[in-house]
N, C-alpha and C positions, 0 to 999 in steps of 0.2 A: 751029380758032380759039377761044380762051377767050371766055366770055360773062359780062358783068356783069349782075346782076339786082337790082332794088330791091324790098324788102318794102313793099307798099303801105300798111301800117298804121303801122309805126314808122320807115319810111324807111331801114332798114338795108340796105346793099349787100353782096352776096356775089359771089364769082367761081365760075362753073361751069367747071372746068378740064377741058374735053372731051377734050383730048389725053392726059389721065391717066385717061380713062374706065375705070371698073371695073364689072364685072358682079357679081352676088351671089356667085358662086363664087370671085371674086378676093379677097373679104374672108374671110380665114381667122382665126378666133378660136380661140386655143389653149385646150385644156381646162384648167380651173382645178383645182388640187390641192385635194381636199376636206380641210378642216382636221380635222373630227371633234371628238371631245371634248365637253365640257359646253356645252350651249346654254341660255341663260337664257330663251329664248322658247318652249321646248318645254313641253307639258303635264307637270305634276308639279314644275315649277321655278318656279311662280308666286311663291313666297316670295322669289325673288331679284330681282324687279322691284318698283318702287314700286306701291302699291295701284292697281288698275285703276280707270278712270273710265267704262268701258263694256265690256260683254261680251254676246255672242249665243250661243245654242245650248244653254246648260245647262238641265236639266230644272227645273221649278218647285220652289222650296224649296231648291235647291242653294246652298251658301254662296258668296259672292264670293271671288275669288282662289283658286279651286280648279279641278281638272281638269274636263273635260266640255264646255268651250266650243268653238265653231267659229270665233269671231273675238274678239279681245281688244284693248283700247286701254289703254295705260299711259303715264304721264309718262316722258319720257326720263330715264334715270338720270344722264346727263351733259348737261343741257340747254344749248342755245345761249343761251336767255333764261329767266328765272325768273319764276314767277307771283306771288311774294310782293312786297309793297311798293307804295307809291304811285308814280305816274309823275311825274318831274320833268325839266325841260329847263333848260339854261343855255347861255350863251355864254362863250367864252374868246377874247376878241379877235374875229378874223374867223371863228373856228371855232364850230360848234354841237355840242352833245352832250346825251345824256339817259341815264338809267340803264337797265339791261338788263331791263326788265319785258316779259314776254310769256309764252307757253306753248309747250312743246315736247313733243309726244306721239308715240308709236310705235303704229302700227296693225298688229297681228300678224294677218296675213291668213288664216292657216291653222294648225291644230295639227300638221300634217304637216311635219316638218323639210325634206323633200326636194321638196315640192310647190311649183310656181311658179304665177303667175297664168295662164300659158298652158296649164297642165295642168288648171286648174279648169273645171268646166262652168259655163255662164253663171248657173245657179241659185245657185251658191256665190259667184260674182263679184258678184252683186247685193248681197250682204251688205257687201262692201267699200265700195261706193258709198253704201249706207245709212249706214255708219259715218262716212264723210266728211261726209255731210250732218248727221247727228245731232251730231257734234262741232262743226261750224261753227255750227249753231243755238245750241248751248249756250254756246259761247265768245262769240258775238255779243252775249250779254246783258251781258258785261263791257265797260263803257264806256271802259276804257283801251285796248281793241284796235280798230284800224281796218282790219286786213286779216288774213285767214287764208290761208296758202299751204300747199297739199298737194302732196307730191312723192314720187317713188319712185326709188331707185337700185338697179338690178338688175345684179349682176355686179361683181366687184372693180374692173374698169376704169372702171365708172360710179360708183364711190365707195361701194359697199356694204361695210360692215365686218363684217356678220353674214351667214351663209349662209341662215338661216331667212328665208323671204319676209316682208317687211314694207314698209310705207310710212311716211311721216312727215308731221307737221303742225306748223307754227309759226304762232302768233298774234303779230302785230306791232303796235306802237303807231304805226306809220307805214305809208303805202302805198309799196310797193317802186318803185324807179325804172323798171324795165321795164314794170310795170303802169301807172304814170303816163304813160309814153310811149305805151302802147297807148290809154289813155283820151284823151290829147291828139290822137293821130292819128285815132281813130275820130270824135271830136267835130268836128274840122276837116272830115272827109269828110261828116259828117251836116249840118253847117251849110251846106255848099256844095250838096249834092245832096238833102238831106232824106230820106236812106235810110241804113240801117246797112250799113257796108262788108262785114261778115261775111255778111249776107244776100245782098248782091250777089255776093260770092265764091262762095257756095253755088250760086246760080243759074247763074253762068258756068261753074263747074267741072262741074256736072251736065249742062249743055248740050254742052260740049266732050268731057268724059269722059276726057281724056288724063292727068289727074293723079288721077283717082278710083281708090281702092283697092277700096272696097266701100261699100255703103249699105244701110240698111233704112228702114222707114217713118218713123223719128224722127231718124236720124243719118246723116251722111256722113263717110267717112274719106278725106282727100286728102293727097297728098304736097305739101308746101309749095312754092310757086312759087319762093321765094328761100331755099333750105334752108341751115341752118348745119351740118348733118351729112348724109351720104348717108342716104336713106330717112326723113328727118324727116317725120312724119305728124301731121296735125291731125285730131282727132275733134270734130265740130261738130254741135250740135243743129239740125235744120232749122227748128224753131219758134224765133222770136226770144225769148230770155230772157237777161238780163244777169247774173242771180244764180243760181249753182248751187243755192242753197237752195230755189228755186222748182220744182225738178224733181218730177214726179209719178210715180205707181206705174208707169204704162205706159212712161214714159221710162227708169226704172230698169232694167227688163227689156231694153229695146232697147239701152240703153247697154252693159249687160253683154254682150249678144250681139255687138255690133260690136267692142267692145274685145277680147273673146275671139278673134274672127276675125282682127283686125289682129295681135295678139300671136302667134297660131299661124302666120299667114302669114310674119311676120318671122322667127320661130324656124325655120320650115321652109326659108326662103330662106337664112338665115345662122345655122347651128346655134350655140348658146351665145351668141348676140348680146347684149352688154351694152347697157343702155339706161337713160335717165332719162325720166320723164314728170312733167309739172307741170300742175296745174289752174289755169287763168286764169279768174278770176271778178270780179265787181264788188266794190268796197270794201264793208265791212260797213255803213257809214252811208249808202251810195248804192245801194240794191238795185234801183232801177227806172230803168234808163237806156235811152233809145231808140237811142242810138248805139253801145252796147257789147253783146257777145254772148259768153257764157261758152263755154269750150272746153278740151279737153286738147291739149297739145303733147307728142308722143313723139319723143325724139331718141336714135337708136342711137348708141353711142359707138364710132365706127369710124375717126375721124381725130383727130389730135392738134392741140390749140390751142397755137401756138408764137409766136415773136417777131412775125411779120407780123400775126397776128390781134390780139395784145395791143396792138401799136403803132398799128394802123389801125382796128380795129373791124370790118374785113372778115373774112369766113369764106371758106375755099376748100373746095369739095367736088368730088370727081372723078366724080360720077354725076349725071346730070340727073334732076330729079324725074319727068319723063315716062317715062324708062327705068325708074326705081325703081318707079313705080306699075304699069307694065306687068309687070315681073317679079313683083311681089307679087300682082297680079290673076291671073297665070297659074299660081300655085302650086296644085297639086292637094292639097287637104286630105283627110284620111281621113274615115271615116264620122262623121257629126255635124258636119262642118266645112263 
């Protein structure tokens, strides 16, 4: 019998189609054909990108926009929004519009063309999260921006247009609708119970354990109760913080460790699995919220969004989160895993 589940934060309903139930080995991801050829993100090709805004790893005195880096951040050559210009808003009858002011950047996570985040040791992954925070802090000084969204598309099926591992950042002059829905839902819960719903979710999930993938002293990874995709996993800090910019050194290391473990478990369960992840954090001008809790949402791209989903807002997933978490927990990782 199928089951309907409601996300307790935004109120979104999903259908768990148990009769279509799939185990990890049922999800077969075809091997992508390697394009090869020239890569603008590889070392030695720095001249092909816009001038970098951040880089780590070069020896002291090395010039910017040269090889020797371990991580590099550059403006997107074909940005969705542009950083130049003043922000203006206007109405056109019942319609609202504004000019496309923002920032769009590419975080080049590694100089190695074939390396993925799952391949990186946590010590290297820490740099990626440091870069996210450093760019958010810098962009928050621009009063035109109200929100910074950080996301990654891994694999062609998940929207990646370049093979070289990278993530992206877009600074927006508005708070996105989904974030606004989260803020509204968490505020309603807080006003009623005087507790953060994410903190309550963490407590309940750790008590039951059925949807927990893994945890460490700072973070827990859980398969979402009402998933939009099979194996949708949330990585949440155990300590209450609404703003990713508040993360401290100890949390950076712990975040890298649990993120690495989740990605390696996912790739071991479903080889070549395409995925997206998104950082959900408080708006730039509201960094201290008792009712909100920053977190990462990782969504493997294993099912197609089609007419029913677009027409209803429902998502259909053939795998229960309890089964997904069990499968991921049981994966035997190699040494260091």
